[in-house]
KEFIDREN-93726 format. One record per residue (C-alpha): residue in three letters; chain; x, y, z. Coordinates in nm, 3 decimals. Layout:
# KEFIDREN-93726
  rest  kette       xx       yy       zz
   ala      A        X        Y        Z
...
This chain:
# KEFIDREN-93726
  rest  kette       xx       yy       zz
   met      A   13.355    9.551    9.238
   thr      A   13.301    9.508    9.621
   ile      A   12.912    9.555    9.695
   glu      A   12.802    9.630   10.083
   ile      A   12.425    9.535   10.133
   gly      A   12.251    9.456   10.423
   gly      A   12.518    9.476   10.646
   ile      A   12.730    9.250   10.473
   thr      A   13.021    9.281   10.204
   val      A   13.047    9.089    9.885
   ala      A   13.366    9.074    9.696
   pro      A   13.419    9.003    9.318
   gly      A   13.368    8.606    9.312
   glu      A   13.210    8.522    9.618
   arg      A   12.833    8.437    9.673
   lys      A   12.643    8.523   10.050
   arg      A   12.322    8.601   10.147
   thr      A   12.163    8.857   10.411
   glu      A   11.877    8.911   10.619
   ile      A   11.792    9.259   10.580
   pro      A   11.532    9.361   10.896
   val      A   11.161    9.466   10.774
   ala      A   11.001    9.496   11.110
   arg      A   10.822    9.304   11.380
   leu      A   10.537    9.085   11.457
   pro      A   10.357    9.127   11.731
   thr      A   10.478    8.910   11.892
   gln      A   10.815    9.089   11.903
   thr      A   10.934    8.822   11.568
   leu      A   11.159    9.004   11.376
   leu      A   11.058    8.919   10.959
   ser      A   11.366    9.043   10.762
   leu      A   11.381    9.061   10.355
   pro      A   11.634    8.752   10.228
   val      A   11.867    8.875    9.960
   thr      A   12.131    8.645    9.784
   val      A   12.421    8.868    9.617
   val      A   12.686    8.695    9.334
   asn      A   12.926    8.912    9.256
   gly      A   13.111    8.814    8.954
   ile      A   13.485    8.876    8.937
   glu      A   13.416    9.048    8.633
   ala      A   13.250    9.428    8.629
   gly      A   12.916    9.391    8.404
   pro      A   12.521    9.448    8.428
   arg      A   12.410    9.428    8.777
   leu      A   12.048    9.270    8.732
   trp      A   11.797    9.220    9.031
   leu      A   11.533    8.900    9.041
   ser      A   11.208    8.953    9.279
   ala      A   10.924    8.725    9.365
   ala      A   10.652    8.698    9.607
   ile      A   10.583    9.096    9.568
   his      A   10.201    8.964    9.656
   gly      A   10.275    8.653    9.851
   asp      A   10.099    8.406    9.719
   glu      A   10.231    8.437    9.411
   ile      A   10.508    8.167    9.455
   asn      A   10.610    8.011    9.133
   gly      A   10.922    8.315    9.096
   val      A   11.005    8.130    9.441
   glu      A   11.076    7.875    9.259
   ile      A   11.212    8.000    8.942
   ile      A   11.507    8.209    9.144
   arg      A   11.623    7.889    9.327
   gln      A   11.648    7.776    9.036
   val      A   11.840    8.026    8.876
   leu      A   12.097    8.076    9.187
   glu      A   12.134    7.694    9.115
   arg      A   12.301    7.741    8.778
   ile      A   12.481    8.029    8.825
   asp      A   12.913    8.033    8.934
   pro      A   13.012    8.333    9.069
   ser      A   13.349    8.256    8.922
   gln      A   13.191    8.279    8.551
   leu      A   13.009    8.568    8.629
   gln      A   13.025    8.926    8.447
   gly      A   12.815    9.160    8.656
   met      A   12.588    9.079    8.967
   leu      A   12.310    8.912    9.036
   ile      A   12.087    9.042    9.316
   ala      A   11.812    8.773    9.400
   val      A   11.543    8.876    9.676
   pro      A   11.274    8.515    9.597
   ile      A   11.058    8.693    9.881
   val      A   10.984    9.046    9.898
   asn      A   10.669    9.046   10.044
   val      A   10.747    8.789   10.394
   phe      A   10.439    8.861   10.603
   gly      A   10.214    8.812   10.282
   phe      A   10.420    8.480   10.234
   ile      A   10.384    8.365   10.533
   gly      A   10.000    8.422   10.580
   gln      A    9.959    8.297   10.153
   ser      A    9.823    8.589   10.099
   arg      A    9.853    8.832    9.867
   tyr      A    9.862    9.153   10.060
   leu      A   10.007    9.272   10.358
   pro      A    9.926    9.240   10.741
   asp      A    9.714    9.587   10.670
   arg      A    9.534    9.437   10.356
   arg      A    9.816    9.695   10.123
   asp      A    9.939    9.605    9.845
   leu      A   10.252    9.636    9.814
   asn      A   10.287    9.661    9.437
   arg      A   10.097    9.983    9.454
   ser      A   10.314   10.130    9.718
   phe      A   10.628   10.194    9.559
   pro      A   10.883   10.402    9.584
   gly      A   10.766   10.380    9.947
   ser      A   10.869   10.614   10.228
   pro      A   11.124   10.523   10.569
   arg      A   10.807   10.638   10.734
   gly      A   10.485   10.539   10.581
   ser      A   10.254   10.237   10.664
   leu      A   10.412    9.925   10.653
   ala      A   10.373    9.847   10.299
   ser      A   10.551   10.161   10.211
   arg      A   10.839   10.101   10.471
   leu      A   10.882    9.770   10.273
   ala      A   10.880    9.957    9.944
   asp      A   11.164   10.186   10.035
   leu      A   11.393    9.938   10.175
   phe      A   11.351    9.766    9.893
   met      A   11.440   10.005    9.643
   thr      A   11.706   10.089    9.837
   glu      A   11.912    9.810    9.914
   val      A   11.848    9.657    9.536
   val      A   11.693    9.885    9.302
   ser      A   11.945   10.146    9.369
   arg      A   12.204    9.923    9.267
   cys      A   12.095    9.763    8.992
   thr      A   12.109    9.844    8.603
   his      A   11.799    9.620    8.530
   gly      A   11.527    9.370    8.711
   ile      A   11.310    9.104    8.644
   asp      A   10.984    9.107    8.877
   leu      A   10.826    8.794    8.881
   his      A   10.443    8.719    8.953
   thr      A   10.129    8.473    8.860
   ala      A    9.760    8.554    8.803
   ala      A    9.571    8.650    9.124
   glu      A    9.448    8.365    9.381
   his      A    9.133    8.199    9.156
   arg      A    9.301    8.266    8.823
   thr      A    9.558    8.173    8.576
   asn      A    9.794    8.310    8.326
   leu      A    9.963    8.263    8.022
   pro      A   10.324    8.310    8.096
   gln      A   10.366    8.677    7.908
   ile      A   10.625    8.928    7.952
   arg      A   10.454    9.283    8.038
   ala      A   10.689    9.574    7.994
   asn      A   10.727    9.874    7.764
   leu      A   10.796    9.784    7.432
   asp      A   10.881   10.140    7.323
   glu      A   11.211   10.150    7.565
   pro      A   11.493   10.009    7.286
   glu      A   11.681    9.836    7.579
   thr      A   11.383    9.688    7.741
   tyr      A   11.265    9.553    7.458
   arg      A   11.601    9.436    7.411
   cys      A   11.575    9.241    7.706
   ala      A   11.212    9.140    7.633
   lys      A   11.273    8.974    7.297
   ala      A   11.573    8.791    7.467
   phe      A   11.340    8.643    7.752
   asp      A   11.168    8.461    7.471
   ala      A   10.761    8.408    7.662
   pro      A   10.493    8.304    7.428
   leu      A   10.321    8.665    7.458
   leu      A   10.552    9.018    7.520
   met      A   10.280    9.258    7.580
   his      A   10.328    9.616    7.575
   ala      A   10.186    9.778    7.891
   thr      A   10.131   10.090    8.065
   met      A   10.275   10.185    8.393
   arg      A   10.004   10.184    8.706
   asp      A   10.054   10.387    9.003
   gly      A   10.268   10.267    9.257
   ser      A   10.381    9.973    9.110
   leu      A   10.767    9.876    9.117
   arg      A   10.780    9.873    8.776
   gln      A   10.679   10.240    8.782
   ala      A   10.956   10.303    9.012
   ala      A   11.247   10.197    8.814
   thr      A   11.152   10.324    8.530
   gly      A   11.117   10.646    8.669
   arg      A   11.476   10.587    8.810
   gly      A   11.569   10.514    8.427
   ile      A   11.607   10.098    8.510
   pro      A   11.481    9.874    8.255
   met      A   11.296    9.640    8.387
   leu      A   11.038    9.321    8.275
   leu      A   10.766    9.189    8.459
   tyr      A   10.739    8.790    8.406
   glu      A   10.356    8.647    8.465
   gly      A   10.288    8.294    8.437
   gly      A   10.087    8.035    8.617
   glu      A    9.816    8.089    8.937
   ala      A    9.817    8.187    9.300
   leu      A    9.937    7.925    9.548
   arg      A   10.093    7.613    9.326
   phe      A   10.399    7.574    9.153
   gly      A   10.307    7.568    8.748
   gln      A   10.617    7.374    8.597
   asp      A   10.585    7.511    8.257
   ala      A   10.576    7.892    8.382
   ile      A   10.848    7.785    8.625
   ala      A   11.060    7.633    8.348
   ile      A   10.981    7.954    8.085
   gly      A   11.082    8.150    8.331
   ile      A   11.393    8.011    8.405
   ala      A   11.502    7.983    8.085
   gly      A   11.399    8.371    8.015
   ile      A   11.613    8.466    8.294
   leu      A   11.936    8.297    8.179
   arg      A   11.896    8.444    7.800
   val      A   11.812    8.768    7.924
   met      A   12.164    8.722    8.145
   ala      A   12.329    8.596    7.799
   val      A   12.197    8.878    7.620
   leu      A   12.325    9.137    7.872
   gly      A   12.686    8.941    7.863
   met      A   12.652    8.864    8.181
   ile      A   12.701    8.416    8.128
   gln      A   12.797    8.256    7.829
   leu      A   12.495    8.043    7.724
   glu      A   12.397    7.947    7.384
   leu      A   12.070    8.079    7.239
   pro      A   11.887    7.901    6.953
   glu      A   11.657    8.052    6.740
   pro      A   11.300    7.991    6.892
   leu      A   11.047    7.817    6.731
   his      A   10.803    7.990    6.798
   pro      A   10.879    8.367    6.842
   ser      A   10.703    8.557    7.110
   leu      A   10.368    8.703    7.016
   glu      A   10.416    9.085    7.025
   val      A   10.046    9.263    7.122
   arg      A    9.925    9.610    7.255
   glu      A    9.648    9.585    7.371
   ser      A    9.422    9.360    7.602
   lys      A    9.025    9.308    7.712
   trp      A    8.842    9.086    7.978
   val      A    8.565    8.965    7.861
   arg      A    8.345    8.960    8.190
   ala      A    8.001    8.811    8.250
   ala      A    7.693    8.900    8.134
   arg      A    7.462    8.759    8.411
   gly      A    7.593    8.555    8.755
   gly      A    7.591    8.143    8.703
   ile      A    7.781    7.894    8.657
   leu      A    8.066    7.917    8.414
   his      A    8.147    7.626    8.124
   leu      A    8.473    7.709    7.919
   asn      A    8.476    7.652    7.607
   val      A    8.866    7.722    7.528
   met      A    9.214    7.703    7.709
   leu      A    9.488    7.897    7.765
   gly      A    9.680    7.985    7.516
   gln      A    9.423    7.969    7.236
   arg      A    9.355    8.171    6.960
   val      A    8.959    8.290    6.916
   ala      A    8.846    8.444    6.619
   tyr      A    8.538    8.702    6.642
   lys      A    8.210    8.564    6.716
   gln      A    8.371    8.239    6.829
   leu      A    8.202    8.084    7.134
   leu      A    8.387    8.098    7.413
   cys      A    8.178    7.981    7.739
   val      A    7.814    7.900    7.842
   ile      A    7.701    8.050    8.164
   ser      A    7.424    7.852    8.305
   asp      A    7.221    7.815    8.622
   ala      A    7.224    7.525    8.882
   phe      A    6.857    7.417    8.764
   gly      A    6.961    7.360    8.401
   glu      A    6.726    7.563    8.339
   lys      A    6.836    7.862    8.144
   ser      A    7.186    7.945    7.978
   ile      A    7.402    8.241    7.810
   lys      A    7.632    8.206    7.525
   ile      A    7.925    8.436    7.518
   tyr      A    8.117    8.479    7.206
   ala      A    8.439    8.637    7.138
   pro      A    8.407    9.032    7.060
   phe      A    8.709    9.010    6.844
   asp      A    8.999    8.821    6.732
   gly      A    9.156    8.737    7.041
   leu      A    9.445    8.518    7.204
   val      A    9.352    8.385    7.557
   ile      A    9.625    8.527    7.813
   gly      A    9.391    8.424    8.126
   his      A    9.109    8.310    8.268
   thr      A    8.965    8.237    8.604
   gln      A    8.957    7.925    8.782
   asn      A    8.592    7.954    8.977
   pro      A    8.324    7.777    8.818
   leu      A    8.113    8.018    8.983
   val      A    8.086    8.381    8.860
   asn      A    7.880    8.704    8.912
   gln      A    7.800    8.996    8.694
   gly      A    8.032    9.169    8.551
   asp      A    8.301    8.863    8.664
   gly      A    8.593    8.902    8.477
   met      A    8.614    8.550    8.287
   leu      A    8.859    8.569    8.042
   his      A    9.189    8.752    7.924
   leu      A    9.215    8.774    7.573
   ala      A    9.496    8.994    7.379
   val      A    9.350    9.178    7.122
   leu      A    9.511    9.045    6.764
   ser      A    9.480    9.246    6.447
   asp      A    9.614    9.167    6.100
């Protein structure tokens, strides 16, 4: 099928890039939403890929670039709509937020007459999401944190679960919806969507990038969009339903005793918080059996800071 998006027409077997105007900066420089459309020769699922909804989360930008290099429209069934930089304002400023400090991923589905974040969210929903049958949104941890590569999705929805299993990330997290998130807005329109997390902000994490590329291609293969041999995973994804943050009981200097991806046992030593003078320190132990799926990269912690993110493991 032929598609019209952002003022261009993309016929079956074509690949085109367009720039959809978003808004002008105070300098009157026009910023646009870059979109690449790969239209297969045969009808099929229509998948969107998006990254940098938080402008400093750049792993997904590289993941989408490498996925696009591997897709040939003459061998594609369906359509791939790729938006590697959604929050163009934050990406330029190397910031999670938009210029008004709003979080774009709390602004969906948006409004054409709202704030800048709301208008950008509405544009993305209108031009991209509404044209698709499936979606994958790519993220990293927030600044000064790192995340184990993981899929967050509604694992109780059959089609979403099928795609999540195909992605084959180390961790599948059943995640509830957050108000104003892209995932909530897409789900409200009946569109199965995966959220991929991996790595840290403002860094390329090669492991997280490699897992993301392979995961997207596996999902496309399961959807019947591309031909790809899918070997059985050596380590099937671990499915979890709950996670909790271990927070600092006092301020000080953090010394981690565990690593990302490590399983920990109840009452295992996780970290030590000391002062700068070597006079006082406290030990923090695991409150349950868990898996380290994220942690702070900053050794300086204040009381109440999230230090370690643990997936709750049950029998």
